[in-house]
N, C-alpha and C positions, 0 to 999 in steps of 0.2 A: 504494499499500499503506499502511495506517495502522499506526502504531506508538504505543503509550501511554507517556509519560514515566514515570507511576508504575509501570507494568508492568516497564519496563525496569530501575527501581531494585530490583526484587525479585532481579535477577541480578547487578548490579554497583552499588556504591555510588558514584553519579556526583558529583564534585566541583563541577560547575558547574550553573548554571540551565539551562532547557530551550533557550534562544536559543543560548547558547555550544555546548551538546551538538549542536544542530543544525547549528552551522557546522563542527563536527568530522566529522560525518556526512557532509556535502557534501564536504569536502576528502577523505574516504576513498572516495569514489565512490558514496555512497548519497545522492543529491541531495535535500535537503529543499525541496520545493516551497512549503510553507507550515506553519505552526504554528497550530492552532486550539484554543481552550480548550473544555473539557468539564466539565459540572456534572451530577452524577448526578440533581440536582433542578434544574429550569430556574430560574435566578434565584438559586440556593444559599440559598433560603429567608431572604434578607437583608430585615430589617425585621420579621420574624415572631418575636414573643416569648411567653413562657408568661404567661397572664393568669389570675388567680384571681376567679372569679365570686362577688362579694360579695352581690349581690342579684339577684333575678330576678322582676320583676313584670309584669303584664299591660300591654301598650301601651294607653293611653287612648283612642286613635282607630282601632284595628285588632284584631280578634279573634284573628288568628293570629301576631302579632307580640308579642314580649317585649322589655321595657325593662330592660337590664341595667346593673349597675355593676361595672366591672373593675378590679381592682388590677393594674397593669403593673409594679409593683417600683420605681416612681419617686416614691413618696410621695403620689401623687394617684390618684383613681379616675376612670376614664373612662366615660362614657355611651355604650353601643353598643346600637343596634337589631338584634335577631337574630329570624329566623323560623324556626329549627331547632326540631323538635318535642322533641328530647332535651336541651335546654339547662336547667341547673338551678343553684341557689345551692350554693356550695362545691366545685364543679368546677374543675379546672385544664384550660384550653382554650388552643389556639394563636390569637393575635391578630395580625392584619396591622394595623400602625400606619399612620397618616397618612403619605402619601408612598411606601409599599410598592408595588412593581410585581409584580403576579402575572400568570401566563401560562395561556392555555387550551390545549387538546388541539392545536390547529393552530400554537402558538407565538405567537399573537397577545397583545398585552399590554394591561392596563389598570392604571390607578394609583388606589390607595385615597385618596379625598379626604373631607374633612369634608362632611357633607350633611345634609339633613333628610328623614326618612321619616315621612310622615303627621303633620308638625308637630313632631316630635321630632328634636332634633339627635343625630347619630351620629358618634362620633369614631373609626372604625375598623371592622374586620370580623373576626368570629369565624369561623375557616374550617374547611372539611371536608377530608377526605383528598384528595379529587379536585382541590379548589382549590388544594391545596398541591403537588399532583403526587406525593403519597405513596401513592396508591391510587386505587381506582375508586369508592369509596363516597362519595355525595354526598346520601344520605336524611337526614343529621343532621350536626352539628358533630362533630369529633374530639375525644374526651375523653382527656386526658393523665393520667400517673401522678400521683396525688395528692400524692407526695412532692416534687415539683418546686418551686423558687423562682421566685415571680413575677418576671419581668424577664429570665429566663434565654433566651438565644437558642435558638430552636428547632433551628437548624443544629447546634449542639453535641449536641442529644439523639439526632438522626437520623444524626449522623455524615455530612454531605453531603461528597461527594468532589469535589474539584477537580482537574482533571487537565489537562495539555498533550498534544496528539495531533500526532505529526509525519505530514506527507503526503509520503511517499518516492516518487520517480518510479524505481522499481526497474527496471533494464536486465534483458533476458531471460537474460542470462548469470549473474545472481547468484542462482542458486537457493539458495546457502547463507545467504542473508539473508532468506528469506521468512518469518522468525518473530522474535519479540523475543530468543529465545536467540541467533540468528544475528547480528542487530544488536548485541547486547551483546558478543558475540565480537570484533566489528569494533572496537567502542568500546575495549574491553580494549587491543587491538594499537595503536589511535591514541594513548591515553593513556600507553602503554608507551614510545612513540617521543618522547613530551613528558617522559619521565623520572617519570611517576606510575605507580607499581606497584599497580594494582587487582586485587582477588581476583574471580574469576568464580565466582558462587554457584550450583552445580549442584542442581536439585530432587532430592532424595533419594528413592530408591524402596526403600531397605533395609528399609522396614516392610512390603513386600510378602510375603504368605504365602497358602497355600491353607487355607481354613477347613474344607472338606470336598470330597470328590469325588463328589458326587450327580448332577452334570450333565456328562456327557462328549459333546462335539460332535466327531464323527470328520471330519478335513480331508483332501480329496484335491485334487491339482492335476494336471491333465492335461499342461499345456505349461509347463515351468519356464522357457522363454525369456520367455513373456508374463508370468509371475509367478515371478520368481526367489527371492522370499522372502514367505512367508505365515504370520503369527502369529494365534492366536485363544485366547481364555480366556472362560470362562462365569461368570456372576454370578447368583446367586438372592437372593430376598427383597428385591428392589429395589422401594423406594417412589418412584414417580414422582410428581414435584411441582414446586414452584417452587424455583428455585436461590437460594442465599443471595445477599443484596445485594452482597457483595464481588465475587462472580463475575459477576453481572448488570452491575455497573458497568464491569468490565473489558471485557465483551463490547460493552456499550453505547458505550463510549469509542471503539472502532474500528468502529463503525457496524453491529454485529450485533445483530439483535433476539433476546433470550433466548426460549427455547421451554419447555424443560422441564430438569430437572437432569441427565438422561442425555444429551440432545443438546447441552446446553450445555457439559457436560463434554468431549465429543469436540472441540467447536469450540475450547473453551479450550486443550486440549492441542495441537491443530493450530497455533493461532497462537501459542503458547508455544514449541513445540519445531520446528514446521515438518513434523510427520508427520501426514498425514490419517488419520483412524480413522472407523470406521463401526459404529454399534450396530443389532443385529438383535433383534427381539422372538424370543427363543429358543423361545418357545411356538408359533410359527407355522413353525418350521423342521421340515419333514417328515422323519422318519427319523433325527433327531438327527445330520445329515450335511450337510457343507458341500463342494460340489463347485466348483472353480474351472476353467471350461472355456469353450469357444465353443460356439455353437448353430448351427442350420441357418440360412441365410439366409431372411429373410421371417418368422421367429418373431415373434409379436406379444408386446409387453411394455409394461406401463403403468407409467410413472415417477410419482415423487412429486407431479409437477404435473398428474397426471391426464391426460396426453397418452399416447395409444397409439402406440408406435413399432415400426417393423419393424427388427429386428436385422440386421445384416450378418454374414456367416460369420467375419469376423476380430474381431467385437466380444467382449472378454473378460467373462464373466458369472460372478457369484457365484450359485450355484444350491443347492437342497436335493436330497433324494431325488427330487422329483416336478416342481419348477417353479423358474423363475429368480426370484431375489431382488432383484438389484441389477446395474447396469452397473458392473462394476469400476472403481473409481478416479474415476468420473464422477458417478453419479447412483443414489439408492436407488429401489426399488420401492415402490408405493403399499400393497402388502399385506404388507410385512415390517418396517415402521417401528415405533418405540417410541411407545406411547399411554399414557394415564393407566391403562389396565388391565394394563399389561405388569408382570410380576413377576420374569421372567427375561430376561436379555440375553446375547447372544452378541456380544463385542467383537473387532472385526477391526483388525489393523494389518498392512500389507503394503508391499513394494516392487514396483510393477508396471513393466513395459518403458514407458519414457517415449514412444517413437514410437507404440506401440500405443495408449496413452490419448489421445495427441494426435489421432491419426487418428479414433478413435471419438468424442471430444468434438466435432471439426469435422464429422464425418459427421452427427450427429444435431443440430448447432446449439446444443450445450450447453457453457456455461463456468461452471464451478463453483470454489470455493475449493480443493476437493480435486483437480480436474483440473488447475487452474493450477499446482499444486505438483508433481503426479506427472509432468506432460509436460516439466517442466524438470529433473527429476532431484532426488529426496530422498537423504537419507543411509541407505544400506542398513543401516548398523550401529546405527542409533537405533530400528529398528522394534520390537525387544522392549522396549527402555527406555521408549519413549512408550506402549506398551500397559500396563506395569506402572504408569506415572504415572497413566493414566486410570483404571485399576482402582482404585487407591488413593484417587483423588478420589472415585469412586462409592461407595466403602465410607464415606468421610467424609460426603458431601453427600445420599446416597440409602440410607444404612444397608444397602448391599449386601454380600453374602457372597461371596467367591470360592469356587466350587464346581467347580473343575477346575485341572489343571495347565495352564501355558501349553504350547500345541502350536505348535512352531516349525519350519516346513519351510523350511530354507535349503539349497538343492540343491547350488550351487556358490558359495562366498564370492567376493564381489566385492572384489578385491585393491585396495590403494591405488596410486596412479600412480607410476611411478618416472621421474625427469627429472634430467638432468646439466646443471648450470648452470655456464657458464664466466664467469670474472671479466671477460674482455675484452668478451664480448657485453654484460655488464651495463653496463659503462662506456660502451660504444658507443652503446647504445639510451638510456640515461638522459643521457647528455652530461655527466656529472660522475663523477669517480673516487670510489666509495664504500669506505670501510674495510671489510675483510672481517669485523670484528667488529659493524659496523653491520648488514651484510647477515644475519649469523648471528642477531643479535638481533631483527630483523624478521621473519625466517623462523620463530624460535621462537615469537614472539608470535601468528603465525598458524597455529601448530600443524603447521607444514611441519618434518619431521624431518630433520636433516642426518646422513647415513650415514657420509660419509667426505669428506675434504678432500685435494685435491692442490694443486699449484703453479698449475694452470691453472683450476681449478674446484671444484664439490663435487656429490657425489650426493645426491639428495633424495627423500624419500618424502612424496607429496602425500595428505592424508586423503580418503578416498573421497567425502566430502560436497562436496568442491570439483571439481565435474563440469567446470567451465570452465576449470580450470588443468591442462593436459595438455602443454603445450609450454614451452620454455625461455623463449620471449617471453612466455607468460602468467605465469610466475613473476617475470619482470622487471617485469611490469605490476603485480603485487601487491606488490613492494618499493617500487616508485615511489609508488604510491598511499598507502602507510603512511608513507614517508619524507616525502611532501609534494610535490606539484607546485610549490607556492609557494616551496619551499625550494632548487629548482634554480636556480642562479645564471645571469644572462645575461652572455656575454662582451662585451667592448668592440668586437671586430673581427667584421665579418660577411663571410663568404666565399661567393662564388656564381660560377657559370661561365655564359657565354652560348653557348647552342648554336646552330649554324648550321642554319637550317631553311628549306626551299624555300617559295616563294610559293605552291605548290600544295598546302600542307598542308591537310588535310580541314577543320579548323577555321576557317582563314583564308578558304577559299572559302565554306564554310557561313556565316560572318558576313556576307560580301559579299552573298550571295543573300538571306539573312534580312533584311538592311538595306534591300534593294531591294524585297522583297515589303512589308515595313512601310510603306515609302514609298508603295506602291500600295494601302495601306488594309487589309492583311491582318494578322491577330493570330496570333502564334505560340502553339502548344498543345504540351503534353507529356502524352502518354497513357501508361496502365499497359501494359507489355508482356504482362502476364497477361490472358487473356480466357476465353471460353467455347468448347467445341469444338462448340456448337450453331450457330455462325456458318459452319462447313464446310458446312452443308447448303444454304447460300444461292447457292452457286456451284460449278460442276464444277472450277473452277481450283483449289480447295483440297481436298485429299485427307486423310482421316482418318490414313491410314498414313504421311503426311508431318509430322504434327504432333508437337511435342516436349510431353510430358505431364509434369506436376509429380508428384514422388513423394509429397509430403505437401501437397496444396493447401489453401488456406485456406478455399475454398468451391469449388461446382461452377462458379460464374461466373468463377472465377480459376484453372482447373484446367490450362490449356495455354498455351504461349507463341504469340503471333500469327503468322499467316502472312501477314497483310496489314495495311497501316495503314488500310484502307477502312472496316471496322467501328468502330473506335474514333472515327474522325472522324464517322461517321454518329451515333454516341451523343452526341458533343458537339453536333452540330447539332440533334438531337432535344431535348436538355437546354435549348438556347437557345430553340428554337421553343416549347416548353411554358412558357417564361417571357417570351412575346410579344416576343422579339427575332428577328423573321423574316428580317432581312437579316445573313448571316453570311459572312464572309470569313476562313478560317483556313489555316494551314499547320503541318506537323510535320516535324521530322527525326527519324527513328527507325529501329529495326531490325526485321527479320522473321526468324523462326527455323523452320528445316526439318530434318526427319530423313529422310535419303535412305538408299538401299542402301550409297551410297559413304561415308556418314558424315553427321554433323550439320553444318549450314552456317546462317550468319546474314549477312543483307545488309542494307545501309543504303539507306534511300529517303527521298525528299522526297515528301510527299503535300500537295496544295493542293485545297481544298474552297470552293465558292461557291454560295450560294443566295440568292433574293431580289434586291434592288436593288444595284447595285455602288457606290452612293454615297448618302450622306445627303440628305434633303430640303433644299432651299434656296431662297430667294426668288428667285435669279437663275439657277436651273438646274433641269432636270427630271431626277430621278435615273432613269438607264436601268436595265434588268434585266439583270443578270448572265447571259450566255449562252455558248454554245459557242465563238463567234467571240472573245468578250472573253477567255476563258481562253486561247484559242490565242495572242492578242496577248501575254498575261502569259508564257506559255512561250516565245514568240519572243524576248521581251526578256531572259528569263534565258540563252538560248543566246547571244544577241548580247553580254551581258555577259561571258560565258565565252569568247567568241571562236569559239564552235563554229558552223560553217555547212556548206551542201551537205549537208543531212539528207534522207533519203528519207521520204516520206510515203505511208502505206497504211492501210487499214482495220485497226483494232484486233482481234486474234484473242483476244477474252475474253468471257465471257458475263455480265459485270457492267454492261455498257453497252447502251443501246437504240441508240445511234449513238456512234461513237468512232473515234478515229484513233491510229496509232503513227508515231513519229518515230525514225528510227534511222540509224546509220551503216552501213558495209558489213559490219562485224564484230559490232556490238552494238545492242540495243534500248536506246534511251535514256529514252523517255517513252510512256505510254499515257494518253489522256484522252478524256473524252466525258461523256455524260449517263447517270447511273446509273438502271438500270432501275427502273420503278415497283414491281415485285413485291419488290425488295430494300428499297426505301424504305418500303413498307408495314410491313415487320417492325419497323421503327423509328418507326412513326406518323408519317411525313413525307409530307404531301401536296403539297409543292411541288418544282418541278425542282431537282436538285442536280448541279452540275458537279464533276467529279472528276478530278485529274491525278495519275499515279503515276510518279515519276522514279526510275530506277535509278541512285542516287547513286554507288555504286561504280564503275559504268561510265563516268558522266559525268566523275569525277575523272580516270580513265585517259585519256579522250579529250581532255579539257582540257590534259593535260600534253603531248600531242602537236601541239597547235595552235601554229603559228607566226605571230606578229603581223607584218604588213606594213605599212610606212609609206610614204605618197605625199603629195606637196604637194597643196594644194587647187587645183582647176583654176582658170585665169585666166578662161576663157571660158565663156559662158553655155550653159545647157541648153535645149532645146526639147521641148515636149510636145505629143503628138498623141492623139487619143482614137478609139476604134472602139465603135460600138454594134452587136453582133453578135447575130444571130438563129440560135439553134443548138438541135441536138436536146437534149432534157433529159438524156440520157446523157453529154453531154459534160462534162468537169470542167475547172475553173480551171487546174488542174496541167497539163493537156494544152496548154491555150492558152500558158501560161507556157514550156513546154517548147519548143514550136514557135517562139516568138518568139526565145528566146535562142540557138537553133540557126541561126535565119535571119540574125540580126545579132548577132555575138559581140563585136565591139569597141565600137560605138558605143552600143548599146543599155544603159543603165545600170539601169533600173528599170521593172518592169512591176507595174501595181496594178489590181485589180478594185474599182471604186468603186460599182457599182450592179448589182442583180439585178432582173429583173421576171419574173413569171409571172402570167397572167391574161387579162383582156379584150384584144381586138384582136389577139391572137396566135394563130397556128395551133395546132391540137391537138398536144401532144407536143412544143411548142417552149418556149424561154425566151430572154430577152435579157439579155445581159451587156454591161456598160459597162465598157472596159478602157482604161487610160491607159499610154502608152509615152513614157518619157523617154530623150532621146538627149544625148550630150554628147561633143565631142572636146577632148582636153587640150591639143592644140597650135593650134587655130584655131577661128574661129566658124563653126557650121554654117549653111547656106544652105537656104532652103525646098526649092529644088530637090533637094538632097541628102537632106532628111528625107522629101520627098514620095516619092522613089525608093524608100527603106527602107519606108516604109508600104505602097507597091504591092506589094513582095515579100511582106510580111506578110499582106496581104489575099489574094494569090494563094494561099499556102500554106494559109491558114485555109478559103478556099473549096474547095481541092482535097482537103485532108486531114480537115477537120471538116465539110464540107458547109455552111459558115457563110454568111450573108447579111448584107450590110450594111443596116442600117435607116435 
């Protein structure tokens, strides 16, 4: 938000320079992010002086140029070559002297230098309006008042305004400070705390009066909940034209381009008082009637930006007897605005329901100065005052006549908030014992009225424009920001307590696993919990009835809370692939949200994604492609780190995988992982394989707590390994082999491993070859070949009998 320093000084006589004022604003919570200089004329007309044309003769070497002698008021005459057709002796003209910097329309600069034009020396430049930035005329030089004295700086003649503009990072809760008036109010309170009693100068509307009652516009409001207060007044004999320079300069300083005096007046009052206004061409209002109402869903309406929009049934509209004119509080219509031909104006000032305006603005993708204020909450008691202020301004700058009484529909007065403030809570939250008189003084400077005082606290009435101050803690925050955060003293003693926490705390386990994954080359991500409901269509696992919808979504893409971490991860992968980063390994700890019949639930998950190569290219290694088995190894390492073992493995029961597995205990599913279906990847424009693992983190924490760690000494005696190359039916799984092996030899078999798989030539149809290793070890003695051979024979017998296996 931009605030003009000169504009502020119309409300309060500031005792300090802009930089010191900016520091106070920051201390008050209105953080000044920067202070920029503004000049109504770029360059401030520095170096431009009044020159008297002493003589004007034809250039000896050019037909269209003139050789002039200019008196610049310094006792000497400067020779300047000029090509303007309207140059003549005896004129007073603006002259850019040597060294002057001029600006073009794009803001680019050029410096006036001594030069030769067709053989004649020129010591400056006689300027046109456009060259000075004072207008658009450039057909000839600018001729000044003949009474001016040569050498007079042109900046004094045209009253160039120099201003300082504060760039304030306004927080959403400070709706009361969305105007110069609101900022001045805060400054008054801040200086009051410093012992400087400054008067707040209120723009007067005492001169408002009705000239005649020749143009009555009837106002109707269908829903007082959407428009609790609506005011309007009519003006006639309006002369639409250019605004006076002072008003243009005020708007330009804060980045607003002037349009015409009527529109500029409404913008001026909005940024002055914080009350949005809208001016309608009264000649275009059918039936001299204004209806504030909603229309049928799908109704077409063309806004000022020439975009035809489909209205929602909840959009509040300003209509006449026949048609819609404006989206209330958001954007005007193309056929009801003020033009150069306008002579009658209906001026609107209203208080609209903030939630309604916000929904409408977001629904149509519109963000205007008016909606910015309405959706945060304006002062309902300033509606009529701002209307009078704007009407008076139009009588001044547009010669308008007020031709109706103000029609003010205020159905139910919005009362001020009542809060009881306890002294104990003040001192506890602030951390310092403030005197009651100090508290009262600060509250009075903030226009918070003290109704009664007791031993424990005081009853307060909060002004209605402070929509963010409705609780005791809000009042304390107001006291603290005016008292000054920097004035709170720090004690010499620091007290703290050390809490006893379990080693199975979520954050501890999370950090351990995150560190392990980072060590394996994964990057941690953090995605938005808000997503689009469109993703529910990609899998039958996600139901629309289970989603948690936002009451006031920022957009349709952020309208629901996610039911899975899958799609946010695929968004990240797609984003990286589109930027030529095809090898992606990421993980995220995050929550999913569900609305079941039994109630709303949220669950924590760990998601792992991998696509492309699993390591970077290197001269001494070949980067392998990340695949299903690599992710399984990563998953196994996580469970091993957590001490979780003896998990059951079966096919994953989800339609997001083309092939996938599930690992679980007897009571809970811990992880699903597999290759994401191509049909889902296609929705994200991903053409390469993506492996995804989804851990149920809540269940993993519970299981990890129940695992008992067993310690045993490292065996003294060596292990012995034997291998089998088994010819098997393709339907046989490695899990069956391992299960049979461990059932056959429970004591001495310590490890079973599948180290090679072959399918293809030289094998019977329907067969495959598994190379499996078996590791045997006895903790008490060294095994003999005879003992190991005996165990291998048992294994062979069972494989042949139960799996129809053959040794190759």
